[in-house]
All heavy atoms as an XYZ file, in Angstrom:
817
protein
N     -37.863    265.929    177.574
C     -39.209    266.266    177.974
C     -39.249    266.353    179.502
O     -38.671    265.528    180.203
C     -40.185    265.208    177.465
C     -41.631    265.534    177.793
S     -42.802    264.345    177.090
C     -42.789    264.888    175.394
N     -39.949    267.312    180.023
C     -40.068    267.515    181.459
C     -40.964    266.448    182.078
O     -41.836    265.887    181.420
C     -40.641    268.894    181.739
N     -40.717    266.174    183.353
C     -41.575    265.258    184.092
C     -42.829    265.999    184.524
O     -42.741    267.075    185.109
C     -40.868    264.711    185.327
C     -39.735    263.778    184.966
O     -39.781    263.112    183.956
N     -38.716    263.745    185.794
N     -43.980    265.441    184.240
C     -45.259    266.037    184.613
C     -45.948    265.133    185.618
O     -46.631    264.187    185.247
C     -46.157    266.234    183.384
C     -45.573    267.222    182.406
O     -44.985    268.218    182.796
N     -45.724    266.942    181.126
N     -45.734    265.437    186.888
C     -46.374    264.666    187.951
C     -47.730    265.271    188.261
O     -47.890    266.492    188.260
C     -45.504    264.648    189.211
C     -44.272    263.812    189.053
C     -43.069    264.397    188.703
C     -44.313    262.437    189.247
C     -41.928    263.628    188.549
C     -43.182    261.660    189.097
C     -41.978    262.262    188.742
N     -48.704    264.418    188.530
C     -50.061    264.873    188.783
C     -50.705    263.968    189.818
O     -50.386    262.785    189.891
C     -50.869    264.818    187.481
C     -52.308    265.215    187.631
C     -53.053    265.147    186.312
C     -54.496    265.558    186.530
N     -55.241    265.629    185.305
N     -51.615    264.547    190.600
C     -52.475    263.766    191.477
C     -53.877    263.792    190.906
O     -54.313    264.798    190.347
C     -52.509    264.350    192.892
C     -51.225    264.096    193.636
O     -50.636    263.039    193.515
N     -50.787    265.069    194.409
N     -54.572    262.689    191.048
C     -55.991    262.621    190.672
C     -56.743    262.172    191.913
O     -56.264    261.317    192.660
C     -56.199    261.633    189.531
N     -57.913    262.763    192.137
C     -58.671    262.509    193.358
C     -60.097    262.108    193.029
O     -60.658    262.542    192.029
C     -58.730    263.777    194.229
C     -57.380    264.339    194.569
C     -56.838    265.376    193.826
C     -56.660    263.834    195.630
C     -55.599    265.902    194.141
C     -55.424    264.351    195.962
C     -54.886    265.393    195.211
N     -60.683    261.311    193.919
C     -62.115    261.004    193.839
C     -62.615    260.845    195.264
O     -61.895    260.364    196.139
C     -62.364    259.730    193.049
N     -63.841    261.270    195.490
C     -64.478    261.103    196.787
C     -65.904    260.640    196.549
O     -66.456    260.863    195.468
C     -64.424    262.413    197.608
O     -64.873    262.142    198.931
C     -65.236    263.509    196.984
N     -66.472    259.990    197.529
C     -67.837    259.467    197.394
C     -67.988    258.668    196.109
O     -68.846    258.950    195.277
C     -68.857    260.607    197.447
O     -68.739    261.308    198.652
N     -67.157    257.659    195.946
C     -67.138    256.883    194.705
C     -68.431    256.104    194.507
O     -69.192    255.885    195.445
C     -65.923    255.928    194.646
C     -64.625    256.700    194.722
C     -66.001    254.857    195.691
N     -68.625    255.672    193.299
C     -69.817    254.910    192.911
C     -69.933    253.617    193.721
O     -68.935    252.994    194.083
C     -69.747    254.572    191.430
O     -70.811    253.728    191.052
N     -71.158    253.225    193.963
C     -71.425    251.924    194.578
C     -71.981    250.939    193.547
O     -72.408    249.852    193.892
C     -72.425    252.071    195.749
O     -73.618    252.657    195.265
C     -71.834    252.926    196.863
N     -71.945    251.334    192.284
C     -72.519    250.552    191.198
C     -71.402    250.001    190.316
O     -70.701    250.768    189.662
C     -73.472    251.449    190.387
C     -74.174    250.708    189.290
O     -73.823    249.591    188.933
N     -75.177    251.345    188.725
N     -71.252    248.690    190.275
C     -70.187    248.080    189.469
C     -70.372    248.334    187.973
O     -69.404    248.298    187.216
C     -70.112    246.584    189.729
O     -71.316    245.944    189.337
N     -71.594    248.616    187.548
C     -71.860    248.882    186.130
C     -71.444    250.286    185.718
O     -71.279    250.561    184.529
C     -73.335    248.673    185.819
N     -71.264    251.179    186.689
C     -70.823    252.550    186.369
C     -69.839    253.042    187.434
O     -70.171    253.891    188.247
C     -72.012    253.492    186.239
O     -72.745    253.523    187.449
N     -68.626    252.477    187.417
C     -67.623    252.878    188.403
C     -67.194    254.333    188.209
O     -67.368    254.904    187.127
C     -66.457    251.923    188.147
C     -66.656    251.422    186.768
C     -68.114    251.481    186.494
N     -66.624    254.904    189.251
C     -66.126    256.278    189.199
C     -64.815    256.317    188.429
O     -63.903    255.530    188.707
C     -65.896    256.810    190.623
O     -67.143    256.810    191.309
C     -65.301    258.198    190.621
N     -64.709    257.230    187.465
C     -63.450    257.459    186.763
C     -62.566    258.328    187.649
O     -62.896    259.487    187.910
C     -63.676    258.167    185.427
C     -64.380    257.304    184.404
O     -64.422    256.070    184.580
O     -64.893    257.872    183.418
N     -61.458    257.777    188.102
C     -60.521    258.538    188.921
C     -59.546    259.290    188.028
O     -59.203    260.434    188.298
C     -59.755    257.605    189.884
C     -58.699    258.370    190.666
C     -60.727    256.908    190.816
N     -59.117    258.650    186.950
C     -58.118    259.257    186.066
C     -58.259    258.678    184.670
O     -58.473    257.483    184.502
C     -56.705    258.977    186.598
C     -55.610    259.499    185.710
C     -55.332    260.862    185.657
C     -54.865    258.651    184.916
C     -54.336    261.344    184.827
C     -53.865    259.124    184.083
C     -53.599    260.470    184.050
O     -52.626    260.958    183.223
N     -58.101    259.547    183.666
C     -58.039    259.127    182.277
C     -56.682    259.549    181.738
O     -56.328    260.734    181.798
C     -59.161    259.755    181.430
O     -60.424    259.379    182.002
C     -59.096    259.282    179.989
N     -55.929    258.614    181.217
C     -54.564    258.875    180.759
C     -54.564    259.776    179.532
O     -55.135    259.424    178.515
C     -53.856    257.572    180.448
N     -53.952    260.916    179.691
C     -53.717    261.852    178.583
C     -54.850    261.858    177.579
O     -54.674    261.557    176.406
C     -52.387    261.527    177.917
C     -51.253    261.698    178.890
O     -51.122    262.737    179.513
N     -50.459    260.667    179.061
N     -55.995    262.201    178.096
C     -57.247    262.183    177.345
C     -57.080    262.746    175.937
O     -56.802    263.916    175.759
C     -58.296    262.970    178.125
C     -59.691    262.646    177.689
O     -59.905    261.774    176.860
N     -60.650    263.345    178.256
N     -57.220    261.894    174.946
C     -57.181    262.329    173.553
C     -55.802    262.356    172.922
O     -55.671    262.690    171.756
N     -54.746    262.005    173.660
C     -53.413    262.027    173.056
C     -52.851    260.613    172.994
O     -53.371    259.692    173.599
C     -52.475    262.937    173.856
O     -52.082    262.315    175.045
N     -51.761    260.475    172.266
C     -51.184    259.144    172.057
C     -50.046    258.837    173.029
O     -49.430    257.790    172.920
C     -50.686    259.035    170.632
N     -49.733    259.738    173.965
C     -48.648    259.473    174.902
C     -49.165    258.710    176.118
O     -50.364    258.673    176.377
C     -47.934    260.771    175.340
C     -47.253    261.429    174.156
C     -48.879    261.723    176.010
N     -48.261    258.111    176.847
C     -48.613    257.272    177.984
C     -48.513    258.016    179.306
O     -47.893    259.070    179.396
C     -47.688    256.058    178.039
C     -47.786    255.203    176.804
O     -48.854    255.047    176.240
N     -46.681    254.649    176.370
N     -49.094    257.425    180.323
C     -48.947    257.877    181.701
C     -48.515    256.667    182.525
O     -48.723    255.529    182.123
C     -50.267    258.400    182.260
O     -50.673    259.570    181.599
N     -47.919    256.931    183.688
C     -47.545    255.860    184.597
C     -48.228    256.106    185.933
O     -48.054    257.168    186.535
C     -46.020    255.783    184.777
C     -45.347    255.451    183.446
C     -45.659    254.738    185.843
C     -43.835    255.481    183.496
N     -49.005    255.126    186.373
C     -49.620    255.178    187.693
C     -48.559    254.736    188.685
O     -48.099    253.600    188.658
C     -50.843    254.257    187.746
C     -51.553    254.149    189.086
C     -52.139    255.491    189.510
C     -52.639    253.088    189.027
N     -48.174    255.664    189.575
C     -47.096    255.412    190.526
C     -47.640    254.871    191.841
O     -47.051    253.984    192.449
C     -46.292    256.704    190.769
C     -45.679    257.180    189.452
C     -45.233    256.503    191.840
C     -45.122    258.581    189.510
N     -48.745    255.436    192.291
C     -49.338    254.997    193.550
C     -50.835    255.229    193.502
O     -51.303    256.164    192.864
C     -48.729    255.750    194.735
C     -49.197    255.191    196.068
C     -48.253    255.510    197.210
O     -47.049    255.648    196.997
O     -48.767    255.596    198.342
N     -51.570    254.351    194.184
C     -53.015    254.488    194.292
C     -53.417    254.095    195.707
O     -53.197    252.958    196.130
C     -53.737    253.600    193.279
C     -55.257    253.701    193.282
C     -55.698    255.043    192.710
C     -55.870    252.587    192.477
N     -53.970    255.062    196.439
C     -54.372    254.859    197.826
C     -55.870    255.056    197.964
O     -56.445    255.953    197.345
C     -53.655    255.847    198.751
C     -52.146    255.702    198.687
O     -51.666    254.557    198.746
O     -51.445    256.728    198.571
N     -56.478    254.232    198.808
C     -57.914    254.319    199.063
C     -58.122    254.398    200.562
O     -57.537    253.605    201.316
C     -58.646    253.092    198.483
C     -58.500    253.094    196.966
C     -60.106    253.073    198.916
C     -59.101    251.912    196.278
N     -58.935    255.351    200.999
C     -59.235    255.515    202.426
C     -60.719    255.332    202.675
O     -61.550    255.799    201.892
C     -58.813    256.907    202.890
N     -61.027    254.675    203.780
C     -62.411    254.501    204.218
C     -62.711    255.626    205.211
O     -62.167    255.648    206.307
C     -62.601    253.134    204.873
C     -64.014    252.916    205.363
O     -64.862    253.791    205.302
N     -64.265    251.725    205.879
N     -63.576    256.550    204.821
C     -63.914    257.696    205.671
C     -65.210    257.490    206.439
O     -65.655    258.385    207.155
C     -64.032    258.976    204.821
O     -65.079    258.794    203.866
C     -62.726    259.279    204.110
N     -65.812    256.329    206.298
C     -67.110    256.067    206.922
C     -67.010    255.432    208.291
O     -65.931    255.328    208.887
N     -68.144    254.988    208.778
C     -68.236    254.380    210.107
C     -68.439    252.867    210.044
O     -68.652    252.240    211.073
C     -69.394    255.018    210.899
O     -70.609    254.836    210.168
C     -69.147    256.495    211.143
N     -68.366    252.304    208.847
C     -68.473    250.857    208.648
C     -67.391    250.398    207.679
O     -66.935    251.179    206.830
C     -69.836    250.486    208.059
O     -70.873    250.859    208.914
N     -67.004    249.146    207.779
C     -66.042    248.584    206.834
C     -66.637    248.594    205.428
O     -67.859    248.521    205.256
C     -65.680    247.163    207.240
N     -65.780    248.729    204.422
C     -66.220    248.708    203.022
C     -65.336    247.738    202.239
O     -64.261    247.350    202.705
C     -66.151    250.110    202.363
C     -67.080    251.084    203.032
C     -64.735    250.646    202.341
N     -65.819    247.370    201.067
C     -64.983    246.656    200.106
C     -64.844    247.548    198.880
O     -65.767    248.292    198.529
C     -65.584    245.300    199.706
O     -66.874    245.503    199.142
C     -65.668    244.370    200.903
N     -63.676    247.478    198.243
C     -63.423    248.310    197.067
C     -62.900    247.460    195.921
O     -62.237    246.444    196.127
C     -62.423    249.448    197.362
C     -62.985    250.427    198.370
C     -61.091    248.907    197.804
N     -63.225    247.912    194.733
C     -62.727    247.297    193.507
C     -62.094    248.388    192.661
O     -62.680    249.456    192.493
C     -63.872    246.617    192.731
O     -64.413    245.572    193.561
C     -63.391    246.026    191.423
N     -60.889    248.101    192.156
C     -60.178    249.049    191.296
C     -59.934    248.365    189.962
O     -59.445    247.233    189.905
C     -58.840    249.491    191.914
C     -58.115    250.454    190.985
C     -59.057    250.122    193.284
N     -60.273    249.080    188.899
C     -60.140    248.555    187.540
C     -59.226    249.442    186.703
O     -59.196    250.660    186.891
C     -61.507    248.533    186.852
C     -62.622    247.767    187.548
C     -63.974    248.193    187.013
C     -62.409    246.283    187.361
N     -58.528    248.820    185.759
C     -57.867    249.551    184.687
C     -58.667    249.243    183.437
O     -58.811    248.076    183.058
C     -56.397    249.118    184.491
C     -55.794    249.821    183.286
C     -55.592    249.404    185.744
N     -59.242    250.272    182.829
C     -60.037    250.090    181.619
C     -59.151    250.374    180.417
O     -58.675    251.484    180.225
C     -61.255    251.001    181.613
C     -62.139    250.768    180.376
C     -63.563    251.214    180.541
N     -64.261    250.623    181.666
C     -64.837    249.420    181.672
N     -64.787    248.659    180.606
N     -65.469    248.980    182.742
N     -58.892    249.342    179.620
C     -58.066    249.432    178.419
C     -58.919    249.995    177.289
O     -59.819    249.318    176.789
C     -57.537    248.047    178.073
C     -56.668    248.018    176.835
O     -56.502    249.070    176.174
O     -56.154    246.936    176.511
N     -58.621    251.218    176.900
C     -59.455    251.877    175.877
C     -59.345    251.204    174.518
O     -60.293    251.210    173.743
C     -59.083    253.358    175.754
O     -57.765    253.502    175.266
N     -58.201    250.595    174.220
C     -58.034    249.980    172.900
C     -58.820    248.681    172.774
O     -59.169    248.272    171.684
C     -56.551    249.721    172.617
O     -56.037    248.768    173.522
N     -59.106    248.032    173.899
C     -59.832    246.768    173.865
C     -61.231    246.874    174.468
O     -61.973    245.904    174.465
C     -59.043    245.700    174.614
N     -61.562    248.044    174.984
C     -62.854    248.240    175.672
C     -63.096    247.168    176.730
O     -64.192    246.645    176.868
C     -63.999    248.266    174.661
O     -63.829    249.331    173.768
N     -62.035    246.844    177.464
C     -62.088    245.815    178.486
C     -61.522    246.370    179.786
O     -60.591    247.166    179.763
C     -61.255    244.591    178.054
O     -61.743    244.128    176.804
C     -61.340    243.464    179.061
N     -62.072    245.936    180.915
C     -61.564    246.348    182.221
C     -60.868    245.172    182.896
O     -61.319    244.031    182.799
C     -62.694    246.869    183.091
N     -59.774    245.486    183.569
C     -58.992    244.484    184.289
C     -58.889    244.896    185.749
O     -58.677    246.069    186.049
C     -57.595    244.355    183.676
C     -57.645    243.978    182.215
C     -57.626    244.953    181.224
C     -57.742    242.641    181.835
C     -57.692    244.610    179.876
C     -57.813    242.291    180.491
C     -57.786    243.284    179.515
O     -57.857    242.945    178.193
N     -59.006    243.945    186.644
C     -58.980    244.235    188.081
C     -57.552    244.418    188.593
O     -56.696    243.575    188.336
C     -59.623    243.096    188.874
C     -61.093    243.003    188.692
N     -61.673    242.253    187.698
C     -62.098    243.581    189.384
C     -62.986    242.369    187.783
N     -63.273    243.162    188.798
N     -57.329    245.506    189.315
C     -56.124    245.633    190.127
C     -56.376    245.014    191.494
O     -55.489    244.418    192.098
C     -55.714    247.097    190.301
C     -55.097    247.778    189.096
C     -54.788    249.230    189.386
C     -53.831    247.043    188.675
N     -57.612    245.185    191.977
C     -58.056    244.554    193.212
C     -59.570    244.425    193.119
O     -60.237    245.275    192.513
C     -57.611    245.358    194.458
C     -58.269    246.700    194.537
C     -57.805    244.589    195.729
N     -60.112    243.341    193.669
C     -61.558    243.121    193.599
C     -62.095    242.812    194.989
O     -61.626    241.885    195.660
C     -61.883    241.964    192.656
C     -63.377    241.745    192.487
C     -63.681    240.688    191.457
C     -65.188    240.542    191.320
N     -65.550    239.580    190.302
N     -63.079    243.621    195.405
C     -63.743    243.455    196.698
C     -62.760    243.376    197.867
O     -62.922    242.569    198.782
C     -64.656    242.228    196.691
C     -65.794    242.378    195.706
O     -66.309    243.466    195.497
N     -66.184    241.279    195.096
N     -61.737    244.233    197.831
C     -60.752    244.266    198.910
C     -61.341    244.969    200.126
O     -61.937    246.035    199.998
C     -59.498    244.991    198.449
N     -61.191    244.389    201.311
C     -61.749    245.011    202.510
C     -60.910    246.213    202.968
O     -59.679    246.162    202.928
C     -61.693    243.892    203.547
C     -60.585    243.005    203.085
C     -60.561    243.104    201.584
N     -61.607    247.271    203.396
C     -60.952    248.433    203.987
C     -61.687    248.725    205.295
O     -62.824    249.194    205.280
C     -60.985    249.671    203.059
C     -60.197    250.821    203.671
C     -60.439    249.333    201.672
N     -61.063    248.414    206.424
C     -61.715    248.639    207.712
C     -61.963    250.125    207.986
O     -61.370    250.994    207.348
C     -60.707    248.068    208.730
C     -59.838    247.149    207.936
C     -59.777    247.743    206.563
N     -62.809    250.398    208.966
C     -63.122    251.768    209.371
C     -61.836    252.507    209.723
O     -60.988    251.980    210.436
C     -64.066    251.767    210.595
C     -64.295    253.170    211.112
C     -65.374    251.095    210.254
N     -61.693    253.711    209.190
C     -60.547    254.558    209.515
C     -59.233    254.079    208.936
O     -58.178    254.563    209.324
N     -59.266    253.159    207.988
C     -58.049    252.590    207.416
C     -57.891    252.989    205.960
O     -58.796    253.540    205.351
C     -58.076    251.067    207.521
O     -58.032    250.660    208.850
N     -56.715    252.650    205.447
C     -56.416    252.903    204.042
C     -55.845    251.638    203.414
O     -55.333    250.758    204.104
C     -55.438    254.053    203.903
N     -55.950    251.578    202.096
C     -55.421    250.459    201.322
C     -54.518    251.020    200.241
O     -54.932    251.896    199.477
C     -56.579    249.670    200.693
C     -56.219    248.561    199.718
C     -55.488    247.429    200.441
C     -57.467    248.034    199.020
N     -53.286    250.536    200.193
C     -52.374    250.893    199.100
C     -52.572    249.845    198.012
O     -52.133    248.709    198.147
C     -50.927    250.907    199.575
C     -50.594    252.087    200.455
C     -49.100    252.166    200.656
C     -48.715    253.421    201.397
N     -48.953    254.630    200.671
N     -53.229    250.250    196.956
C     -53.500    249.328    195.853
C     -52.278    249.218    194.958
O     -51.901    248.129    194.526
C     -54.738    249.779    195.047
C     -54.983    248.865    193.864
C     -55.960    249.835    195.947
N     -51.649    250.342    194.661
C     -50.418    250.376    193.876
C     -49.381    251.103    194.715
O     -49.598    252.250    195.112
C     -50.616    251.098    192.525
C     -49.291    251.251    191.797
C     -51.630    250.368    191.663
N     -48.279    250.435    194.994
C     -47.202    251.041    195.764
C     -45.932    250.243    195.502
O     -45.861    249.067    195.832
C     -47.526    251.030    197.255
O     -46.468    251.596    197.991
N     -44.965    250.870    194.870
C     -43.715    250.182    194.569
C     -43.642    249.684    193.141
O     -42.592    249.727    192.528
N     -44.746    249.227    192.591
C     -44.767    248.829    191.184
C     -45.330    249.991    190.360
O     -45.836    250.951    190.912
C     -45.572    247.546    190.967
C     -47.068    247.703    191.115
C     -47.597    247.522    192.511
O     -46.910    247.775    193.483
N     -48.837    247.103    192.623
N     -45.250    249.891    189.075
C     -45.780    250.931    188.182
C     -46.771    250.282    187.219
O     -46.576    249.167    186.769
C     -44.672    251.590    187.352
C     -43.416    251.988    188.110
C     -43.618    253.100    189.070
C     -42.339    253.586    189.704
N     -41.762    252.769    190.741
N     -47.829    251.027    186.900
C     -48.813    250.580    185.919
C     -48.773    251.564    184.751
O     -49.001    252.762    184.952
C     -50.241    250.547    186.509
C     -50.304    249.737    187.801
C     -51.242    250.059    185.463
C     -50.093    248.259    187.643
N     -48.465    251.084    183.561
C     -48.430    251.940    182.380
C     -49.840    252.066    181.824
O     -50.539    251.075    181.633
C     -47.479    251.374    181.302
C     -47.531    252.217    180.035
C     -46.056    251.293    181.845
N     -50.243    253.303    181.585
C     -51.559    253.595    181.016
C     -51.365    254.239    179.652
O     -50.687    255.266    179.548
C     -52.344    254.535    181.930
C     -52.559    254.044    183.359
C     -53.115    255.165    184.219
C     -53.480    252.839    183.370
N     -51.924    253.631    178.634
C     -51.876    254.226    177.302
C     -52.938    255.309    177.194
O     -53.854    255.376    178.011
C     -52.088    253.147    176.230
C     -50.989    252.117    176.259
O     -49.814    252.447    176.318
N     -51.367    250.856    176.255
N     -52.837    256.145    176.176
C     -53.788    257.231    175.999
C     -55.225    256.757    176.093
O     -55.598    255.762    175.468
N     -56.019    257.424    176.912
C     -57.443    257.169    177.144
C     -57.743    255.951    178.006
O     -58.905    255.654    178.254
C     -58.244    257.102    175.842
C     -58.274    258.433    175.122
O     -58.329    259.475    175.806
O     -58.228    258.440    173.883
N     -56.725    255.228    178.500
C     -56.975    254.192    179.502
C     -57.444    254.882    180.781
O     -57.062    256.019    181.055
C     -55.716    253.377    179.802
C     -55.334    252.434    178.683
O     -56.089    252.305    177.707
O     -54.248    251.827    178.791
N     -58.238    254.181    181.592
C     -58.814    254.788    182.789
C     -58.535    253.955    184.024
O     -58.464    252.730    183.954
C     -60.336    254.920    182.659
C     -60.784    255.864    181.590
C     -62.291    255.936    181.527
C     -62.724    256.898    180.434
N     -64.174    257.040    180.392
N     -58.438    254.656    185.148
C     -58.471    254.026    186.460
C     -59.873    254.266    186.994
O     -60.336    255.407    187.064
C     -57.435    254.641    187.424
C     -56.017    254.456    186.878
C     -57.585    254.049    188.823
C     -55.587    253.015    186.753
N     -60.573    253.197    187.357
C     -61.950    253.286    187.832
C     -62.089    252.572    189.177
O     -61.402    251.581    189.422
C     -62.905    252.653    186.821
C     -62.882    253.342    185.477
C     -63.800    252.669    184.487
O     -63.765    251.455    184.323
N     -64.633    253.451    183.830
N     -62.997    253.090    190.010
C     -63.198    252.535    191.346
C     -64.685    252.471    191.655
O     -65.443    253.376    191.291
C     -62.503    253.412    192.417
C     -62.776    252.893    193.818
C     -61.010    253.492    192.159
N     -65.090    251.400    192.344
C     -66.406    251.371    192.980
C     -66.253    250.662    194.320
O     -65.271    249.950    194.564
C     -67.479    250.723    192.097
C     -67.307    249.265    191.784
C     -67.859    248.285    192.602
C     -66.626    248.852    190.646
C     -67.708    246.939    192.304
C     -66.471    247.515    190.347
C     -67.024    246.562    191.171
O     -66.874    245.231    190.881
N     -67.203    250.917    195.210
C     -67.107    250.388    196.565
C     -68.480    249.977    197.073
O     -69.504    250.321    196.476
C     -66.491    251.439    197.490
N     -68.488    249.286    198.191
C     -69.753    248.838    198.778
C     -70.494    249.983    199.466
O     -71.677    249.861    199.767
C     -69.503    247.700    199.772
O     -68.656    248.132    200.817
N     -69.813    251.090    199.724
C     -70.427    252.303    200.272
C     -69.696    253.493    199.674
O     -68.531    253.380    199.273
C     -70.335    252.327    201.793
N     -70.351    254.630    199.623
C     -69.767    255.817    198.993
C     -68.774    256.543    199.898
O     -68.320    257.627    199.570
C     -70.877    256.770    198.553
N     -68.415    255.952    201.010
C     -67.526    256.595    201.980
C     -66.062    256.266    201.716
O     -65.317    255.872    202.615
C     -67.900    256.156    203.409
O     -67.833    254.729    203.480
C     -69.288    256.638    203.783
N     -65.646    256.447    200.474
C     -64.293    256.103    200.057
C     -63.668    257.297    199.344
O     -64.294    257.918    198.487
C     -64.327    254.875    199.114
C     -62.988    254.642    198.457
C     -64.769    253.638    199.872
N     -62.436    257.619    199.735
C     -61.630    258.613    199.026
C     -60.501    257.895    198.299
O     -59.954    256.913    198.817
C     -61.014    259.623    199.991
C     -62.018    260.594    200.564
O     -63.149    260.665    200.061
O     -61.661    261.303    201.530
N     -60.151    258.406    197.114
C     -59.099    257.804    196.307
C     -58.097    258.882    195.915
O     -58.492    259.984    195.514
C     -59.686    257.174    195.014
C     -58.592    256.511    194.189
C     -60.788    256.195    195.346
N     -56.815    258.555    196.036
C     -55.746    259.446    195.576
C     -54.822    258.638    194.676
O     -54.323    257.584    195.079
C     -54.943    260.037    196.743
C     -55.855    260.814    197.682
C     -53.814    260.922    196.216
C     -55.175    261.292    198.947
N     -54.610    259.140    193.476
C     -53.706    258.498    192.524
C     -52.566    259.456    192.208
O     -52.800    260.646    191.975
C     -54.452    258.132    191.244
N     -51.346    258.952    192.205
C     -50.175    259.736    191.816
C     -49.716    259.221    190.458
O     -49.512    258.019    190.277
C     -49.050    259.571    192.835
O     -49.465    260.068    194.088
N     -49.542    260.165    189.519
C     -49.329    259.796    188.127
C     -48.185    260.593    187.528
O     -48.026    261.782    187.836
C     -50.609    260.061    187.312
C     -51.749    259.180    187.849
C     -50.422    259.814    185.825
C     -52.959    259.938    188.217
N     -47.420    259.962    186.667
C     -46.439    260.646    185.824
C     -47.034    260.680    184.428
O     -47.294    259.632    183.829
C     -45.108    259.917    185.832
C     -44.034    260.469    184.888
C     -43.688    261.914    185.235
C     -42.793    259.576    184.934
N     -47.273    261.872    183.910
C     -47.916    262.029    182.600
C     -46.909    262.316    181.499
O     -45.762    262.690    181.767
C     -48.933    263.186    182.638
C     -50.129    262.917    183.473
C     -51.184    263.998    183.335
O     -50.828    265.190    183.236
O     -52.379    263.640    183.326
N     -47.382    262.197    180.275
C     -46.625    262.542    179.065
C     -45.337    261.746    178.929
O     -44.281    262.271    178.608
C     -46.330    264.042    179.006
C     -47.588    264.880    179.041
O     -48.620    264.418    178.511
O     -47.557    265.984    179.607
N     -45.450    260.441    179.171
C     -44.308    259.544    179.043
C     -44.242    259.048    177.604
O     -45.225    258.573    177.058
C     -44.451    258.351    180.027
C     -43.288    257.393    179.869
C     -44.578    258.847    181.444
N     -43.071    259.189    177.001
C     -42.935    258.735    175.612
C     -42.030    257.533    175.517
O     -41.337    257.190    176.424
C     -42.368    259.847    174.717
O     -41.136    260.287    175.269
C     -43.339    260.975    174.589
């Protein structure tokens, strides 16, 4: 099977913890897995922000924190995932919310992993 690398992007993420922004959904509707290779967050605003990144397990309808209320100074970035890998089963999600909507997110993913 060929390697299917993909980037997923989000900008102006949610500021509401009850409805975080979906950055990526793993192989929506299929039974194959994806691997989250890297996840970067940048603060594009003029004030410091805090960010929370969740992995939502579709089979358990539960969210787990990769990072919670992590500070990102003005003009800075945070590498949430770098060097390790996060396996995402079909329909699992990467979700983000922040204290201000001035956050960009880039996720690098390997899809269709069997």
